[in-house]
C-alpha positions, 0 to 999 in steps of 0.5 A: 411286296417284300423287300425283294419284290416277292409277294408276301402271304401269311397263312394260318390256322385259326381256332382250335383246329389241329389239322394243318397238312393242307396249309403246310402243303399250300405254303410249300407250293407257294414258296416253290412258286416264288412267293414269300410265305409266313406260316403261323401254324395252328391255334392262332386268334384273329388278333394274332393273325392281324397283328402278324400280318401287319408286322410282316407287311404281307400282301394277302392273308390266307386262312385254312379251316377244317373244324367248322369255325369259319363263320365264327372266326372270319367275322372276328378276323375281318373286324380286327382288320378294320380296327387296325385300319388294314381292311384293304388287305385281301383275305382268302379262305380254304379248307372244308367250307360247306357250299352254302357258307361261301356267299356269307364269307364273301359278304364278310369281305373274304376275297375268295373261298377255296372249298376243298380246292387242289393246291394248284388251283389256289396257286393259279388264282394267286398267280393271276391275282398278283400279275 
């Protein structure tokens, strides 16, 4: 947790996806709920995200996908976490994820997948996760 005991979450868009409205809305909602949010924005690589997560000493990583790159970039993200000995850092994925891909993401090590979920559902999950 951050220096003021607030949960720190990093939220990012990976790859070439240029749609970040949902990620921004989630970041704003989490801040209003008392979370400390580091929003990396768009066009990040898995390596950039992991390095930022480690530097910021976050408690969780949130990745938003809308472009269909989730099965390509998530395994790279998880491998980067392992390479940096940060595999215990929970990762959640949200956005447009086909139902048939959810199980594969979980097998990769993703903590939870929010397929087209409402922001309030993510907030509810995190409030329960970090009790």
